FINUGU-688047 format. One record per residue: residue number from 1; residue in one letter; x, y, z of N, C-alpha, C, O in turn. Coordinates in pm, 1 decimal, padded with zeros to 6 digits. Atoms other than C-alpha are relative to their C-alpha. Layout:
residues N
<atom seq="NUM" type="A" n_u="X" n_v="Y" n_w="Z" ca_u="X" ca_v="Y" ca_w="Z" c_u="X" c_v="Y" c_w="Z" o_u="X" o_v="Y" o_w="Z"/>
...
end
This chain:
residues 75
<atom seq="1" type="M" n_u="00113.8" n_v="-00116.9" n_w="00053.4" ca_u="-00011.2" ca_v="00029.3" ca_w="-00021.1" c_u="00099.2" c_v="00080.0" c_w="00011.4" o_u="00192.0" o_v="00054.2" o_w="00088.1"/>
<atom seq="2" type="R" n_u="-00059.8" n_v="-00145.7" n_w="00063.0" ca_u="00144.7" ca_v="00346.3" ca_w="-00134.5" c_u="-00140.9" c_v="00095.1" c_w="00064.9" o_u="-00262.8" o_v="00077.6" o_w="00065.6"/>
<atom seq="3" type="G" n_u="00065.3" n_v="-00167.4" n_w="-00012.9" ca_u="00049.4" ca_v="00735.4" ca_w="00004.0" c_u="00003.7" c_v="-00038.9" c_w="00115.6" o_u="00084.1" o_v="-00107.4" o_w="00178.9"/>
<atom seq="4" type="N" n_u="00030.8" n_v="-00065.5" n_w="-00176.1" ca_u="-00101.4" ca_v="00826.4" ca_w="00327.0" c_u="-00082.0" c_v="-00129.6" c_w="00027.2" o_u="-00150.2" o_v="-00179.1" o_w="-00062.5"/>
<atom seq="5" type="P" n_u="00165.6" n_v="00111.5" n_w="-00057.5" ca_u="-00342.7" ca_v="00536.6" ca_w="00523.1" c_u="-00115.5" c_v="00074.8" c_w="00011.4" o_u="-00227.6" o_v="00040.2" o_w="-00025.9"/>
<atom seq="6" type="R" n_u="00128.3" n_v="-00047.0" n_w="00038.4" ca_u="-00545.9" ca_v="00791.9" ca_w="00564.3" c_u="-00118.3" c_v="00013.9" c_w="-00098.9" o_u="-00238.7" o_v="00001.3" o_w="-00076.6"/>
<atom seq="7" type="C" n_u="00055.4" n_v="-00087.3" n_w="00122.7" ca_u="-00642.4" ca_v="00927.7" ca_w="00206.5" c_u="-00015.0" c_v="-00193.2" c_w="-00061.8" o_u="-00041.9" o_v="-00212.2" o_w="-00180.4"/>
<atom seq="8" type="H" n_u="00003.4" n_v="00111.5" n_w="00057.3" ca_u="-00642.7" ca_v="00517.0" ca_w="00170.0" c_u="-00147.7" c_v="-00071.9" c_w="00079.1" o_u="-00210.0" o_v="-00161.6" o_w="00022.3"/>
<atom seq="9" type="S" n_u="00075.1" n_v="-00003.1" n_w="-00102.3" ca_u="-00898.9" ca_v="00491.7" ca_w="00460.1" c_u="-00113.3" c_v="00053.4" c_w="-00055.9" o_u="-00215.0" o_v="-00016.0" o_w="-00057.4"/>
<atom seq="10" type="S" n_u="00074.8" n_v="-00069.8" n_w="-00004.8" ca_u="-01088.3" ca_v="00744.1" ca_w="00355.0" c_u="-00053.6" c_v="-00048.4" c_w="-00182.7" o_u="-00164.8" o_v="-00004.0" o_w="-00211.0"/>
<atom seq="11" type="R" n_u="00040.7" n_v="00027.4" n_w="00095.6" ca_u="-01131.2" ca_v="00607.9" ca_w="-00006.8" c_u="-00076.2" c_v="-00147.9" c_w="-00036.5" o_u="-00165.6" o_v="-00177.7" o_w="-00115.7"/>
<atom seq="12" type="S" n_u="00115.5" n_v="00201.4" n_w="-00023.0" ca_u="-01234.7" ca_v="00174.2" ca_w="00086.5" c_u="-00143.4" c_v="00077.2" c_w="00060.0" o_u="-00261.8" o_v="00048.9" o_w="00041.5"/>
<atom seq="13" type="E" n_u="00159.9" n_v="-00044.0" n_w="-00054.2" ca_u="-01480.4" ca_v="00392.1" ca_w="00271.1" c_u="-00152.8" c_v="00053.5" c_w="-00069.5" o_u="-00268.0" o_v="00039.3" o_w="-00028.6"/>
<atom seq="14" type="Q" n_u="00102.4" n_v="-00037.5" n_w="00061.4" ca_u="-01656.4" ca_v="00579.1" ca_w="-00035.2" c_u="-00053.5" c_v="-00121.5" c_w="-00047.3" o_u="-00169.6" o_v="-00081.2" o_w="-00054.1"/>
<atom seq="15" type="T" n_u="-00028.2" n_v="00127.1" n_w="00041.9" ca_u="-01687.8" ca_v="00229.4" ca_w="-00157.4" c_u="-00141.7" c_v="-00069.1" c_w="00090.0" o_u="-00188.4" o_v="-00182.9" o_w="00085.8"/>
<atom seq="16" type="T" n_u="00149.3" n_v="00122.3" n_w="-00139.8" ca_u="-02011.9" ca_v="00132.8" ca_w="00134.7" c_u="-00089.8" c_v="00054.8" c_w="-00093.8" o_u="-00070.6" o_v="00143.3" o_w="-00177.1"/>
<atom seq="17" type="D" n_u="00119.1" n_v="-00088.3" n_w="00033.5" ca_u="-02359.8" ca_v="00185.4" ca_w="00042.8" c_u="-00057.6" c_v="00107.9" c_w="00085.0" o_u="-00129.9" o_v="00196.7" o_w="00039.7"/>
<atom seq="18" type="R" n_u="-00001.2" n_v="-00114.6" n_w="-00068.8" ca_u="-02380.8" ca_v="00396.5" ca_w="00323.5" c_u="00020.1" c_v="00124.4" c_w="-00015.6" o_u="-00054.0" o_v="00221.1" o_w="-00033.3"/>
<atom seq="19" type="W" n_u="-00124.2" n_v="-00124.4" n_w="00097.4" ca_u="-02120.7" ca_v="00629.7" ca_w="00220.0" c_u="-00069.4" c_v="00117.6" c_w="-00081.9" o_u="-00090.5" o_v="00235.7" o_w="-00054.3"/>
<atom seq="20" type="Q" n_u="00012.9" n_v="-00055.9" n_w="00155.9" ca_u="-02241.8" ca_v="00690.7" ca_w="-00177.4" c_u="-00242.0" c_v="00039.2" c_w="00066.9" o_u="-00313.8" o_v="00117.8" o_w="00005.1"/>
<atom seq="21" type="A" n_u="00157.3" n_v="-00049.7" n_w="-00010.2" ca_u="-02669.2" ca_v="00731.3" ca_w="-00028.2" c_u="00027.8" c_v="00124.9" c_w="00114.9" o_u="-00052.9" o_v="00217.9" o_w="00114.3"/>
<atom seq="22" type="E" n_u="00006.9" n_v="-00135.0" n_w="-00001.8" ca_u="-02534.1" ca_v="00994.3" ca_w="00187.6" c_u="00108.2" c_v="00148.6" c_w="-00079.3" o_u="00114.3" o_v="00268.9" o_w="-00053.8"/>
<atom seq="23" type="Y" n_u="-00067.4" n_v="-00115.5" n_w="00087.6" ca_u="-02302.0" ca_v="01185.9" ca_w="-00061.2" c_u="-00137.4" c_v="00038.9" c_w="-00086.2" o_u="-00204.4" o_v="00141.3" o_w="-00099.6"/>
<atom seq="24" type="A" n_u="00192.0" n_v="-00036.0" n_w="00135.5" ca_u="-02637.0" ca_v="01137.6" ca_w="-00329.1" c_u="-00045.5" c_v="00049.8" c_w="00033.3" o_u="-00092.9" o_v="00117.6" o_w="-00057.9"/>
<atom seq="25" type="L" n_u="00052.4" n_v="-00116.0" n_w="-00026.4" ca_u="-02806.9" ca_v="01366.5" ca_w="-00090.9" c_u="00086.0" c_v="00118.9" c_w="00012.0" o_u="00050.8" o_v="00234.0" o_w="-00014.1"/>
<atom seq="26" type="R" n_u="-00092.1" n_v="-00148.5" n_w="00000.0" ca_u="-02537.0" ca_v="01604.2" ca_w="-00045.9" c_u="-00022.2" c_v="-00004.0" c_w="-00112.7" o_u="-00110.1" o_v="00082.2" o_w="-00111.2"/>
<atom seq="27" type="V" n_u="-00044.0" n_v="-00045.2" n_w="00091.2" ca_u="-02507.9" ca_v="01609.7" ca_w="-00375.2" c_u="-00159.2" c_v="00089.7" c_w="-00064.4" o_u="-00188.0" o_v="00200.8" o_w="-00108.8"/>
<atom seq="28" type="G" n_u="00169.1" n_v="-00090.6" n_w="00069.7" ca_u="-02891.4" ca_v="01686.6" ca_w="-00485.2" c_u="00010.3" c_v="00135.2" c_w="00082.9" o_u="00010.4" o_v="00247.2" o_w="00031.9"/>
<atom seq="29" type="V" n_u="00012.7" n_v="-00135.4" n_w="-00098.4" ca_u="-02884.4" ca_v="01926.6" ca_w="-00155.3" c_u="00092.7" c_v="00131.6" c_w="-00079.8" o_u="00052.2" o_v="00240.2" o_w="-00121.3"/>
<atom seq="30" type="E" n_u="-00102.9" n_v="-00122.2" n_w="00049.5" ca_u="-02575.6" ca_v="02131.3" ca_w="-00285.4" c_u="-00033.8" c_v="00078.2" c_w="-00179.0" o_u="-00009.9" o_v="00193.1" o_w="-00216.0"/>
<atom seq="31" type="G" n_u="00098.3" n_v="-00056.8" n_w="00089.7" ca_u="-02796.9" ca_v="02099.2" ca_w="-00667.0" c_u="-00080.1" c_v="00076.8" c_w="-00079.1" o_u="-00091.2" o_v="00112.8" o_w="-00196.3"/>
<atom seq="32" type="A" n_u="00063.8" n_v="-00067.0" n_w="-00031.9" ca_u="-03030.0" ca_v="02263.6" ca_w="-00531.3" c_u="-00010.1" c_v="00140.0" c_w="-00011.6" o_u="-00064.4" o_v="00227.2" o_w="-00079.4"/>
<atom seq="33" type="I" n_u="-00021.6" n_v="-00150.3" n_w="-00074.1" ca_u="-02923.2" ca_v="02533.2" ca_w="-00349.2" c_u="00099.4" c_v="00079.1" c_w="-00147.3" o_u="00090.1" o_v="00201.7" o_w="-00154.4"/>
<atom seq="34" type="S" n_u="-00062.4" n_v="-00069.2" n_w="00079.1" ca_u="-02657.0" ca_v="02596.7" ca_w="-00703.4" c_u="-00126.2" c_v="00061.1" c_w="-00105.1" o_u="-00108.9" o_v="00172.1" o_w="-00155.5"/>
<atom seq="35" type="Q" n_u="00050.5" n_v="-00001.0" n_w="00076.0" ca_u="-02929.9" ca_v="02599.7" ca_w="-00907.2" c_u="-00130.4" c_v="00134.1" c_w="00060.2" o_u="-00206.1" o_v="00190.5" o_w="-00018.7"/>
<atom seq="36" type="V" n_u="00095.4" n_v="-00106.7" n_w="00003.9" ca_u="-03153.9" ca_v="02867.5" ca_w="-00698.1" c_u="00104.4" c_v="00151.1" c_w="00032.6" o_u="00056.8" o_v="00264.3" o_w="00024.1"/>
<atom seq="37" type="L" n_u="-00032.9" n_v="-00090.8" n_w="00002.1" ca_u="-02873.6" ca_v="03082.5" ca_w="-00631.0" c_u="00039.3" c_v="00075.9" c_w="-00215.2" o_u="00053.6" o_v="00179.7" o_w="-00279.9"/>
<atom seq="38" type="D" n_u="00007.5" n_v="-00032.6" n_w="00185.8" ca_u="-02843.4" ca_v="03086.9" ca_w="-01041.0" c_u="-00119.8" c_v="00070.3" c_w="-00082.2" o_u="-00119.7" o_v="00126.9" o_w="-00191.6"/>
<atom seq="39" type="A" n_u="00148.9" n_v="-00057.0" n_w="00060.3" ca_u="-03214.8" ca_v="03189.2" ca_w="-01089.3" c_u="-00003.5" c_v="00109.6" c_w="00083.6" o_u="-00015.8" o_v="00207.6" o_w="00010.1"/>
<atom seq="40" type="T" n_u="00007.7" n_v="-00128.6" n_w="-00072.4" ca_u="-03221.0" ca_v="03467.0" ca_w="-00801.3" c_u="00097.7" c_v="00117.4" c_w="-00029.9" o_u="00076.4" o_v="00238.6" o_w="-00026.9"/>
<atom seq="41" type="G" n_u="-00106.7" n_v="-00091.5" n_w="00047.9" ca_u="-02895.8" ca_v="03601.8" ca_w="-00910.8" c_u="00088.3" c_v="00035.0" c_w="00239.4" o_u="00144.7" o_v="00110.8" o_w="00318.3"/>
<atom seq="42" type="L" n_u="-00048.1" n_v="00007.6" n_w="-00199.8" ca_u="-02782.7" ca_v="03580.3" ca_w="-00480.3" c_u="00190.4" c_v="00012.9" c_w="-00026.5" o_u="00272.9" o_v="00059.7" o_w="00052.0"/>
<atom seq="43" type="R" n_u="-00143.7" n_v="-00016.7" n_w="-00097.4" ca_u="-02432.0" ca_v="03566.3" ca_w="-00509.2" c_u="00037.4" c_v="00129.2" c_w="-00017.8" o_u="00096.2" o_v="00181.0" o_w="00077.1"/>
<atom seq="44" type="R" n_u="-00070.8" n_v="-00117.5" n_w="00007.8" ca_u="-02345.3" ca_v="03887.1" ca_w="-00644.8" c_u="-00104.8" c_v="00107.6" c_w="00012.0" o_u="-00122.1" o_v="00175.0" o_w="-00089.6"/>
<atom seq="45" type="T" n_u="00102.8" n_v="-00102.1" n_w="-00009.6" ca_u="-02627.0" ca_v="04125.6" ca_w="-00515.6" c_u="00077.1" c_v="00146.5" c_w="-00020.3" o_u="00188.1" o_v="00190.1" o_w="00010.4"/>
<atom seq="46" type="R" n_u="-00076.6" n_v="-00166.4" n_w="00002.4" ca_u="-02627.7" ca_v="04507.4" ca_w="-00627.6" c_u="-00021.7" c_v="00066.3" c_w="00124.6" o_u="00013.6" o_v="00184.0" o_w="00117.3"/>
<atom seq="47" type="Y" n_u="00046.8" n_v="-00115.1" n_w="-00156.2" ca_u="-02732.2" ca_v="04662.8" ca_w="-00257.2" c_u="00153.4" c_v="-00029.6" c_w="00065.1" o_u="00230.8" o_v="-00110.0" o_w="00013.4"/>
<atom seq="48" type="R" n_u="-00099.2" n_v="-00051.1" n_w="-00093.7" ca_u="-02451.1" ca_v="04754.7" ca_w="00011.9" c_u="-00100.3" c_v="00028.7" c_w="00110.5" o_u="-00197.8" o_v="00103.3" o_w="00119.8"/>
<atom seq="49" type="G" n_u="00074.8" n_v="-00029.1" n_w="-00139.7" ca_u="-02548.8" ca_v="04700.3" ca_w="00365.8" c_u="-00091.8" c_v="-00102.3" c_w="00046.8" o_u="-00190.2" o_v="-00151.5" o_w="-00008.3"/>
<atom seq="50" type="L" n_u="00119.0" n_v="00186.7" n_w="-00040.2" ca_u="-02713.3" ca_v="04392.3" ca_w="00552.2" c_u="-00078.0" c_v="00023.7" c_w="00072.6" o_u="-00090.3" o_v="-00049.9" o_w="00170.6"/>
<atom seq="51" type="S" n_u="00198.5" n_v="-00036.4" n_w="00003.4" ca_u="-03075.0" ca_v="04564.7" ca_w="00604.0" c_u="-00040.6" c_v="-00030.3" c_w="-00179.4" o_u="-00127.2" o_v="-00111.1" o_w="-00212.9"/>
<atom seq="52" type="E" n_u="00057.7" n_v="00082.9" n_w="00150.4" ca_u="-03097.2" ca_v="04528.0" ca_w="00182.2" c_u="00056.3" c_v="-00095.9" c_w="-00056.7" o_u="-00006.0" o_v="-00142.4" o_w="-00152.2"/>
<atom seq="53" type="V" n_u="-00021.5" n_v="00114.1" n_w="00035.3" ca_u="-02890.5" ca_v="04255.9" ca_w="00123.8" c_u="-00081.1" c_v="-00108.8" c_w="00094.1" o_u="-00112.0" o_v="-00220.4" o_w="00052.4"/>
<atom seq="54" type="T" n_u="00101.9" n_v="00149.0" n_w="-00043.7" ca_u="-03106.2" ca_v="04050.0" ca_w="00405.2" c_u="-00103.9" c_v="-00006.6" c_w="-00032.2" o_u="-00163.5" o_v="-00113.5" o_w="-00019.1"/>
<atom seq="55" type="L" n_u="00109.8" n_v="00016.4" n_w="00067.7" ca_u="-03419.9" ca_v="04205.0" ca_w="00218.0" c_u="-00017.9" c_v="-00037.4" c_w="-00143.3" o_u="-00108.4" o_v="-00028.5" o_w="-00226.2"/>
<atom seq="56" type="R" n_u="00008.9" n_v="-00021.7" n_w="00177.9" ca_u="-03286.8" ca_v="04130.0" ca_w="-00098.3" c_u="-00042.5" c_v="-00188.7" c_w="00018.8" o_u="-00130.4" o_v="-00264.7" o_w="-00021.8"/>
<atom seq="57" type="H" n_u="00058.9" n_v="00209.6" n_w="-00060.7" ca_u="-03271.6" ca_v="03724.1" ca_w="00062.4" c_u="-00098.2" c_v="-00021.4" c_w="00044.4" o_u="-00136.0" o_v="-00138.5" o_w="00048.4"/>
<atom seq="58" type="A" n_u="00155.3" n_v="00048.2" n_w="-00048.3" ca_u="-03586.0" ca_v="03732.8" ca_w="00193.6" c_u="-00131.2" c_v="00003.3" c_w="-00094.6" o_u="-00243.4" o_v="-00046.8" o_w="-00087.5"/>
<atom seq="59" type="C" n_u="00100.4" n_v="-00028.8" n_w="00137.9" ca_u="-03743.8" ca_v="03855.0" ca_w="-00138.9" c_u="00029.5" c_v="-00120.3" c_w="-00068.1" o_u="-00071.4" o_v="-00185.0" o_w="-00096.3"/>
<atom seq="60" type="S" n_u="00017.3" n_v="00056.3" n_w="00052.1" ca_u="-03601.1" ca_v="03618.3" ca_w="-00301.7" c_u="00005.4" c_v="-00131.8" c_w="00059.0" o_u="00086.7" o_v="-00193.6" o_w="-00009.8"/>
<atom seq="61" type="A" n_u="00050.4" n_v="00077.6" n_w="-00103.3" ca_u="-03694.1" ca_v="03326.4" ca_w="-00039.6" c_u="-00118.7" c_v="-00015.8" c_w="-00038.1" o_u="-00170.8" o_v="-00122.0" o_w="-00072.2"/>
<atom seq="62" type="T" n_u="00127.5" n_v="00021.3" n_w="00019.8" ca_u="-04006.2" ca_v="03433.3" ca_w="-00091.9" c_u="-00070.7" c_v="-00045.8" c_w="-00126.1" o_u="-00177.7" o_v="-00106.6" o_w="-00123.0"/>
<atom seq="63" type="A" n_u="00051.1" n_v="00023.8" n_w="00009.4" ca_u="-04023.1" ca_v="03415.7" ca_w="-00407.1" c_u="00068.5" c_v="-00163.9" c_w="-00085.2" o_u="00033.3" o_v="-00200.4" o_w="-00197.3"/>
<atom seq="64" type="I" n_u="-00025.8" n_v="00151.8" n_w="00011.1" ca_u="-03846.1" ca_v="03038.6" ca_w="-00429.7" c_u="-00101.7" c_v="-00077.8" c_w="00023.9" o_u="-00131.9" o_v="-00175.2" o_w="-00045.0"/>
<atom seq="65" type="A" n_u="00124.7" n_v="00049.9" n_w="-00062.3" ca_u="-04159.5" ca_v="02968.3" ca_w="-00196.6" c_u="-00054.6" c_v="-00055.2" c_w="-00073.5" o_u="-00072.2" o_v="-00171.2" o_w="-00110.7"/>
<atom seq="66" type="R" n_u="00166.9" n_v="-00011.6" n_w="00118.4" ca_u="-04416.3" ca_v="03042.8" ca_w="-00414.5" c_u="-00013.9" c_v="-00038.2" c_w="-00105.7" o_u="-00126.1" o_v="-00051.7" o_w="-00154.5"/>
<atom seq="67" type="T" n_u="-00043.8" n_v="00133.2" n_w="00057.1" ca_u="-04237.4" ca_v="02833.7" ca_w="-00663.9" c_u="-00024.5" c_v="-00073.8" c_w="-00031.5" o_u="-00069.8" o_v="-00138.9" o_w="-00125.6"/>
<atom seq="68" type="T" n_u="-00036.2" n_v="00203.1" n_w="-00052.6" ca_u="-04179.8" ca_v="02562.9" ca_w="-00517.6" c_u="-00070.5" c_v="-00023.3" c_w="00030.7" o_u="-00068.0" o_v="-00143.6" o_w="00056.8"/>
<atom seq="69" type="Y" n_u="00149.8" n_v="00027.9" n_w="-00070.1" ca_u="-04548.5" ca_v="02587.1" ca_w="-00380.1" c_u="-00073.8" c_v="-00002.3" c_w="-00134.1" o_u="-00157.3" o_v="-00092.2" o_w="-00143.9"/>
<atom seq="70" type="G" n_u="00110.3" n_v="00017.2" n_w="00070.2" ca_u="-04717.0" ca_v="02654.8" ca_w="-00697.1" c_u="-00086.5" c_v="00102.0" c_w="-00020.5" o_u="-00177.7" o_v="00119.8" o_w="-00101.2"/>
<atom seq="71" type="K" n_u="00116.2" n_v="-00167.9" n_w="00031.8" ca_u="-04873.2" ca_v="02989.0" ca_w="-00660.1" c_u="00130.5" c_v="00088.9" c_w="-00054.3" o_u="00159.8" o_v="00193.9" o_w="00002.9"/>
<atom seq="72" type="G" n_u="-00106.7" n_v="-00155.1" n_w="00018.4" ca_u="-04557.6" ca_v="03182.3" ca_w="-00850.4" c_u="-00092.2" c_v="00050.3" c_w="-00125.9" o_u="-00205.9" o_v="00094.9" o_w="-00110.5"/>
<atom seq="73" type="A" n_u="00015.2" n_v="-00067.6" n_w="00178.9" ca_u="-04622.2" ca_v="03291.4" ca_w="-01238.0" c_u="-00122.4" c_v="-00065.4" c_w="-00046.0" o_u="-00142.8" o_v="-00174.4" o_w="-00099.3"/>
<atom seq="74" type="G" n_u="00122.7" n_v="00049.6" n_w="00043.2" ca_u="-04981.6" ca_v="03321.8" ca_w="-01273.9" c_u="-00151.8" c_v="-00041.6" c_w="00098.8" o_u="-00265.9" o_v="-00082.5" o_w="00077.6"/>
<atom seq="75" type="A" n_u="00091.1" n_v="00050.2" n_w="-00078.1" ca_u="-05132.0" ca_v="03273.9" ca_w="-00972.3" c_u="-00058.7" c_v="00132.9" c_w="00094.3" o_u="-00147.1" o_v="00114.8" o_w="00178.2"/>
end
């Protein structure tokens, strides 16, 4: 066995069903977060100051919730 024993241990752990199930959940959550950030433009907000940024995030969260629960466009 060459290399770091911790790396070898971590790689062997990645082959277990439990690890793969947890990783699949994580990938799904990270993908959803990425889509939300891209759709709402929250990566770069045009506002400065905590209160303005907080309001922008709250408005974006409301829009996402309305869209998610089917009360968005056209309702």
